[in-house]
DRENDO-1510 file (C-alpha; in Angstrom, 1 decimal, always signed):
<recs>
REC; n; res; u; v; w
REC; 1; LEU; -97.2; +78.8; -21.3 .
REC; 2; GLN; -95.8; +77.9; -17.8 .
REC; 3; LEU; -96.2; +74.2; -18.4 .
REC; 4; ALA; -94.8; +74.1; -21.9 .
REC; 5; PRO; -91.7; +71.8; -22.2 .
REC; 6; ALA; -88.4; +73.6; -21.6 .
REC; 7; GLY; -86.9; +74.9; -24.8 .
REC; 8; LEU; -90.2; +75.0; -26.6 .
REC; 9; LEU; -90.9; +78.6; -25.7 .
REC; 10; PRO; -88.4; +81.4; -24.9 .
REC; 11; SER; -87.9; +81.9; -21.1 .
REC; 12; SER; -89.6; +85.1; -19.9 .
REC; 13; PRO; -88.5; +86.4; -16.5 .
REC; 14; LEU; -91.5; +88.8; -16.5 .
REC; 15; LEU; -93.9; +85.8; -17.0 .
REC; 16; GLN; -92.2; +84.0; -14.1 .
REC; 17; ASP; -92.6; +87.0; -11.8 .
REC; 18; LEU; -96.3; +87.4; -12.8 .
REC; 19; ILE; -97.0; +83.7; -12.0 .
REC; 20; CYS; -94.7; +82.7; -9.2 .
REC; 21; TYR; -94.8; +84.2; -5.7 .
REC; 22; GLY; -93.8; +83.2; -2.2 .
REC; 23; LYS; -91.9; +79.9; -1.9 .
REC; 24; THR; -92.2; +79.2; -5.6 .
REC; 25; GLN; -90.6; +82.4; -6.6 .
REC; 26; ARG; -87.1; +82.2; -8.1 .
REC; 27; ALA; -84.2; +82.8; -5.8 .
REC; 28; GLY; -83.1; +86.4; -5.6 .
REC; 29; SER; -79.8; +85.7; -7.3 .
REC; 30; GLU; -81.7; +84.5; -10.4 .
REC; 31; ARG; -83.8; +87.6; -10.7 .
REC; 32; SER; -82.7; +91.0; -11.9 .
REC; 33; ALA; -82.4; +94.0; -9.6 .
REC; 34; LEU; -85.3; +95.6; -11.5 .
REC; 35; SER; -87.6; +92.6; -10.8 .
REC; 36; ARG; -86.7; +92.7; -7.1 .
REC; 37; ALA; -87.4; +96.4; -6.9 .
REC; 38; PHE; -91.1; +95.7; -7.5 .
REC; 39; ASP; -91.4; +93.0; -4.8 .
REC; 40; LEU; -93.9; +93.5; -2.0 .
REC; 41; PRO; -94.3; +91.3; +1.2 .
REC; 42; LYS; -96.7; +88.4; +0.7 .
REC; 43; ARG; -98.5; +89.4; +3.9 .
REC; 44; TYR; -100.0; +92.3; +1.8 .
REC; 45; PHE; -102.5; +89.6; +0.7 .
REC; 46; SER; -104.7; +91.0; +3.5 .
REC; 47; HIS; -105.1; +94.2; +1.5 .
REC; 48; PHE; -107.0; +92.3; -1.2 .
REC; 49; TYR; -109.6; +91.3; +1.4 .
REC; 50; ILE; -109.8; +94.7; +3.1 .
REC; 51; VAL; -110.7; +96.2; -0.3 .
REC; 52; SER; -113.1; +93.3; -1.1 .
REC; 53; VAL; -115.0; +93.5; +2.2 .
REC; 54; ILE; -115.4; +97.3; +2.0 .
REC; 55; TRP; -116.3; +97.3; -1.7 .
REC; 56; ASN; -118.6; +94.3; -1.7 .
REC; 57; SER; -120.3; +95.6; +1.5 .
REC; 58; PHE; -121.2; +98.7; -0.6 .
REC; 59; LEU; -122.5; +96.7; -3.5 .
REC; 60; LEU; -124.5; +94.4; -1.2 .
REC; 61; TRP; -126.0; +97.4; +0.5 .
REC; 62; CYS; -127.0; +98.9; -2.9 .
REC; 63; LEU; -128.6; +95.6; -3.9 .
REC; 64; ILE; -130.5; +95.1; -0.6 .
REC; 65; ARG; -131.9; +98.7; -0.9 .
REC; 66; CYS; -133.1; +97.9; -4.4 .
REC; 67; LEU; -134.6; +94.5; -3.5 .
REC; 68; PHE; -136.3; +95.4; -0.2 .
REC; 69; LEU; -136.7; +99.2; -0.1 .
REC; 70; GLY; -137.6; +99.9; -3.7 .
REC; 71; ALA; -134.5; +102.1; -4.2 .
REC; 72; SER; -132.7; +102.4; -7.5 .
REC; 73; PHE; -129.0; +101.9; -8.3 .
REC; 74; PRO; -126.9; +105.1; -8.3 .
REC; 75; ASN; -126.6; +106.5; -11.8 .
REC; 76; TRP; -122.8; +105.9; -11.9 .
REC; 77; LEU; -123.1; +102.3; -10.7 .
REC; 78; TYR; -126.0; +101.6; -13.2 .
REC; 79; SER; -123.9; +103.1; -16.1 .
REC; 80; LEU; -120.9; +100.9; -15.0 .
REC; 81; LEU; -123.0; +97.8; -14.9 .
REC; 82; ARG; -124.3; +98.6; -18.4 .
REC; 83; ILE; -120.8; +98.9; -19.6 .
REC; 84; LEU; -120.0; +95.5; -18.1 .
REC; 85; GLY; -122.8; +93.9; -20.0 .
REC; 86; ALA; -125.8; +94.1; -17.6 .
REC; 87; ALA; -129.0; +94.0; -19.7 .
REC; 88; GLN; -132.7; +94.8; -19.1 .
REC; 89; PHE; -134.7; +91.8; -17.9 .
REC; 90; GLN; -135.3; +89.2; -20.6 .
REC; 91; GLY; -136.3; +86.2; -18.6 .
REC; 92; GLY; -132.8; +85.3; -17.5 .
REC; 93; GLU; -131.2; +85.3; -14.1 .
REC; 94; LEU; -133.1; +85.3; -10.8 .
REC; 95; ALA; -132.4; +88.2; -8.5 .
REC; 96; LEU; -132.3; +85.9; -5.5 .
REC; 97; SER; -129.4; +84.0; -7.1 .
REC; 98; ALA; -127.3; +87.2; -7.4 .
REC; 99; LEU; -128.1; +88.2; -3.9 .
REC; 100; PHE; -127.0; +84.9; -2.5 .
REC; 101; VAL; -123.8; +84.9; -4.6 .
REC; 102; LEU; -122.9; +88.4; -3.5 .
REC; 103; VAL; -123.4; +87.5; +0.1 .
REC; 104; PHE; -121.2; +84.5; -0.3 .
REC; 105; VAL; -118.5; +86.6; -2.0 .
REC; 106; TRP; -118.6; +89.0; +0.9 .
REC; 107; LEU; -118.5; +86.2; +3.5 .
REC; 108; HIS; -115.6; +84.6; +1.7 .
REC; 109; SER; -113.6; +87.9; +1.8 .
REC; 110; LEU; -114.5; +88.5; +5.4 .
REC; 111; ARG; -113.2; +85.1; +6.4 .
REC; 112; ARG; -110.1; +85.4; +4.4 .
REC; 113; LEU; -109.4; +88.7; +6.0 .
REC; 114; PHE; -109.8; +87.1; +9.4 .
REC; 115; GLU; -107.4; +84.4; +8.4 .
REC; 116; CYS; -104.8; +86.8; +7.1 .
REC; 117; VAL; -104.9; +88.8; +10.4 .
REC; 118; HIS; -105.4; +86.1; +13.0 .
REC; 119; VAL; -104.5; +82.7; +11.5 .
REC; 120; SER; -101.9; +82.8; +8.8 .
REC; 121; VAL; -98.2; +83.0; +9.7 .
REC; 122; PHE; -96.5; +84.7; +6.7 .
REC; 123; SER; -92.9; +84.2; +6.0 .
REC; 124; ASN; -90.7; +86.9; +4.5 .
REC; 125; THR; -91.5; +85.8; +0.9 .
REC; 126; MET; -92.6; +88.3; -1.7 .
REC; 127; ILE; -95.1; +88.9; -4.4 .
REC; 128; ASN; -94.7; +91.1; -7.5 .
REC; 129; ALA; -96.2; +94.5; -7.6 .
REC; 130; MET; -98.2; +93.5; -10.7 .
REC; 131; GLN; -99.7; +90.6; -8.9 .
REC; 132; TYR; -100.6; +92.9; -6.0 .
REC; 133; CYS; -102.4; +95.4; -8.3 .
REC; 134; PHE; -104.1; +92.5; -10.2 .
REC; 135; GLY; -105.4; +91.1; -6.9 .
REC; 136; LEU; -106.9; +94.5; -5.9 .
REC; 137; VAL; -108.6; +95.0; -9.2 .
REC; 138; TYR; -109.8; +91.3; -9.3 .
REC; 139; TYR; -111.8; +91.6; -6.1 .
REC; 140; ILE; -113.4; +94.8; -7.2 .
REC; 141; LEU; -114.4; +93.2; -10.5 .
REC; 142; VAL; -115.7; +90.0; -9.0 .
REC; 143; GLY; -118.4; +91.9; -7.0 .
REC; 144; LEU; -119.3; +94.0; -10.1 .
REC; 145; THR; -119.5; +90.7; -12.1 .
REC; 146; VAL; -122.1; +89.3; -9.7 .
REC; 147; LEU; -124.1; +92.6; -9.7 .
REC; 148; SER; -124.1; +92.7; -13.5 .
REC; 149; GLN; -126.0; +89.5; -13.5 .
REC; 150; VAL; -129.0; +91.0; -11.6 .
REC; 151; PRO; -132.0; +91.4; -13.9 .
REC; 152; LEU; -132.8; +95.1; -14.3 .
REC; 153; ASP; -135.9; +97.2; -15.0 .
REC; 154; GLY; -134.3; +100.5; -15.8 .
REC; 155; ARG; -132.2; +101.4; -12.7 .
REC; 156; ASN; -134.3; +99.0; -10.6 .
REC; 157; VAL; -134.1; +95.3; -10.0 .
REC; 158; TYR; -136.6; +93.2; -11.7 .
REC; 159; VAL; -138.1; +90.5; -9.4 .
REC; 160; THR; -140.2; +87.8; -11.0 .
REC; 161; GLY; -143.1; +86.4; -9.0 .
REC; 162; SER; -145.0; +88.0; -6.1 .
REC; 163; SER; -141.9; +88.2; -3.9 .
REC; 164; LEU; -138.2; +87.5; -3.8 .
REC; 165; LEU; -138.7; +84.4; -1.7 .
REC; 166; MET; -140.8; +82.9; -4.4 .
REC; 167; GLN; -137.6; +82.6; -6.5 .
REC; 168; ALA; -136.1; +80.1; -4.1 .
REC; 169; ARG; -134.9; +76.9; -5.9 .
REC; 170; TRP; -133.3; +73.7; -5.0 .
REC; 171; PHE; -129.9; +74.8; -6.4 .
REC; 172; HIS; -129.8; +77.7; -3.9 .
REC; 173; ILE; -129.8; +75.2; -1.1 .
REC; 174; LEU; -127.3; +72.9; -2.8 .
REC; 175; GLY; -125.0; +75.9; -3.5 .
REC; 176; MET; -125.2; +77.1; +0.1 .
REC; 177; LEU; -124.3; +73.7; +1.4 .
REC; 178; MET; -121.4; +73.4; -1.0 .
REC; 179; PHE; -120.2; +76.9; -0.1 .
REC; 180; PHE; -120.1; +76.4; +3.7 .
REC; 181; TRP; -118.6; +72.9; +3.3 .
REC; 182; SER; -115.8; +74.1; +1.0 .
REC; 183; SER; -115.2; +77.2; +3.2 .
REC; 184; ALA; -114.8; +75.0; +6.3 .
REC; 185; HIS; -112.1; +72.9; +4.6 .
REC; 186; HIS; -110.5; +76.1; +3.2 .
REC; 187; TYR; -110.2; +77.5; +6.7 .
REC; 188; LYS; -109.0; +74.2; +8.2 .
REC; 189; CYS; -106.2; +73.9; +5.6 .
REC; 190; HIS; -105.0; +77.4; +6.5 .
REC; 191; VAL; -105.0; +76.5; +10.2 .
REC; 192; ILE; -102.9; +73.4; +9.5 .
REC; 193; LEU; -100.4; +75.5; +7.5 .
REC; 194; SER; -100.1; +78.1; +10.2 .
REC; 195; ASN; -99.8; +75.5; +13.0 .
REC; 196; LEU; -96.6; +74.2; +11.2 .
REC; 197; ARG; -94.9; +77.4; +12.4 .
REC; 198; LYS; -96.2; +77.3; +16.0 .
REC; 199; ASN; -95.5; +75.3; +19.1 .
REC; 200; LYS; -98.2; +73.5; +21.1 .
REC; 201; ALA; -98.9; +76.7; +23.0 .
REC; 202; GLY; -99.7; +78.5; +19.7 .
REC; 203; VAL; -96.6; +80.7; +19.7 .
REC; 204; VAL; -94.9; +81.3; +16.4 .
REC; 205; ILE; -91.4; +79.8; +16.5 .
REC; 206; HIS; -90.2; +80.0; +12.9 .
REC; 207; SER; -91.3; +80.8; +9.4 .
REC; 208; ASN; -89.9; +77.8; +7.6 .
REC; 209; HIS; -91.8; +75.5; +5.3 .
REC; 210; ARG; -92.7; +72.0; +6.6 .
REC; 211; ILE; -94.6; +69.1; +5.2 .
REC; 212; PRO; -98.3; +69.6; +6.0 .
REC; 213; SER; -100.6; +66.7; +6.9 .
REC; 214; GLY; -104.2; +66.2; +7.9 .
REC; 215; ASP; -107.6; +66.8; +6.2 .
REC; 216; TRP; -107.3; +67.2; +2.4 .
REC; 217; PHE; -103.5; +67.4; +2.7 .
REC; 218; GLU; -103.5; +63.6; +2.8 .
REC; 219; TYR; -104.6; +63.6; -0.9 .
REC; 220; VAL; -103.2; +66.8; -2.5 .
REC; 221; SER; -100.3; +69.2; -1.9 .
REC; 222; SER; -102.5; +72.3; -2.0 .
REC; 223; PRO; -106.0; +71.5; -0.7 .
REC; 224; HIS; -106.5; +75.2; +0.0 .
REC; 225; HIS; -106.3; +75.9; -3.7 .
REC; 226; LEU; -108.8; +73.0; -4.4 .
REC; 227; ALA; -111.1; +74.4; -1.7 .
REC; 228; GLU; -110.9; +77.8; -3.4 .
REC; 229; LEU; -112.1; +76.2; -6.7 .
REC; 230; MET; -114.9; +74.4; -4.9 .
REC; 231; ILE; -116.1; +77.7; -3.4 .
REC; 232; TYR; -116.4; +79.3; -6.8 .
REC; 233; LEU; -118.1; +76.1; -8.1 .
REC; 234; SER; -120.6; +76.5; -5.3 .
REC; 235; LEU; -121.4; +80.0; -6.6 .
REC; 236; ALA; -121.9; +78.6; -10.1 .
REC; 237; VAL; -124.4; +76.1; -8.6 .
REC; 238; THR; -126.1; +79.0; -6.7 .
REC; 239; PHE; -126.5; +80.7; -10.1 .
REC; 240; GLY; -128.4; +77.7; -11.3 .
REC; 241; PHE; -125.6; +76.1; -13.3 .
REC; 242; ARG; -126.4; +78.1; -16.4 .
REC; 243; ASN; -124.6; +81.5; -15.9 .
REC; 244; VAL; -122.0; +81.5; -18.6 .
REC; 245; THR; -120.3; +84.6; -17.2 .
REC; 246; TRP; -119.7; +83.0; -13.9 .
REC; 247; TRP; -118.5; +79.8; -15.5 .
REC; 248; LEU; -115.8; +81.9; -17.1 .
REC; 249; VAL; -114.8; +83.1; -13.7 .
REC; 250; VAL; -114.7; +79.5; -12.5 .
REC; 251; ALA; -112.4; +78.7; -15.5 .
REC; 252; TYR; -110.0; +81.4; -14.5 .
REC; 253; VAL; -109.9; +80.1; -10.9 .
REC; 254; LEU; -109.4; +76.6; -12.1 .
REC; 255; PHE; -106.4; +77.4; -14.2 .
REC; 256; SER; -104.8; +79.8; -11.7 .
REC; 257; GLN; -105.3; +77.6; -8.7 .
REC; 258; ALA; -104.2; +74.4; -10.6 .
REC; 259; LEU; -101.0; +76.2; -11.7 .
REC; 260; ASN; -100.2; +77.4; -8.2 .
REC; 261; ALA; -100.9; +74.0; -6.8 .
REC; 262; LEU; -98.6; +72.4; -9.4 .
REC; 263; LEU; -95.8; +74.8; -8.6 .
REC; 264; ASN; -96.2; +74.1; -4.9 .
REC; 265; HIS; -96.2; +70.4; -5.5 .
REC; 266; ARG; -92.9; +70.7; -7.4 .
REC; 267; TYR; -91.4; +72.8; -4.6 .
REC; 268; TYR; -92.4; +70.2; -1.9 .
REC; 269; LYS; -91.0; +67.3; -4.0 .
REC; 270; SER; -87.7; +69.0; -4.7 .
REC; 271; THR; -87.3; +70.2; -1.1 .
REC; 272; PHE; -88.4; +67.3; +1.0 .
REC; 273; VAL; -86.9; +63.8; +0.2 .
REC; 274; SER; -89.6; +62.2; +2.4 .
REC; 275; TYR; -92.5; +63.9; +0.8 .
REC; 276; PRO; -95.4; +61.5; +0.4 .
REC; 277; LYS; -95.3; +60.0; -3.1 .
REC; 278; HIS; -99.0; +59.3; -3.3 .
REC; 279; ARG; -100.1; +62.9; -3.0 .
REC; 280; LYS; -101.2; +64.7; -6.2 .
REC; 281; ALA; -100.8; +68.4; -6.8 .
REC; 282; PHE; -104.4; +69.5; -7.0 .
REC; 283; LEU; -107.1; +66.9; -7.7 .
REC; 284; PRO; -107.1; +63.8; -5.6 .
REC; 285; PHE; -105.9; +60.7; -7.4 .
REC; 286; LEU; -105.8; +62.5; -10.8 .
REC; 287; PHE; -103.5; +65.6; -11.0 .
</recs>
């Protein structure tokens, strides 16, 4: 809908407010007073990761108790997982895969929280209240999505083989390597962006937008969005490539991050005359 040619679909201010945020958001004079009334500071992004770290810590604790202490899921959590589609074990997912993925989701949220608090330099740009609420719900549902892939035996986790370690496969190692590689670039890109607003002593001197360079910025305008996709792809690999539910999560991340990257790319090109012409928006050399 966002990329449809102008005039093909009626313009929707609500759709724009739900998609655009920060520097890509329309100017205040172009938005109604009602729309502006629901604006929140973009720095509230940190709330997403606070919720994610706390919630996924709890889910991880429940899973570890089930796997290593022989405990059962709480009744309310088991009922919720059943509603979300969790099924009794039928020879599908490995419990070790779900454990690794949930650990990676928790680590990703913890790192992003650290970045929001200690690395990122937020401007005075805004996000819509609906985007804010969606972000909170999203990080709660991501953890539940992972946990719903755990093979169950009643309220307990079903572990094939003599022990959990016997489930280790080559794709667990590959997924782990991809996760840490993507996370390292994700972090480095956020450091590059924050340094654009600091002097050599590390003191914040402004909140303006500048042309970033270095690392993956030499190829695309929004490498942090590309790295985010790579992180979710690494989790699909950790699931053994065949988890359809998680591939749907990856599809959502692909479209949302690609759209944000394209909007950022258009902003850079329209704002900076000297913006590098060889850079693509999201995928190096392609898009």
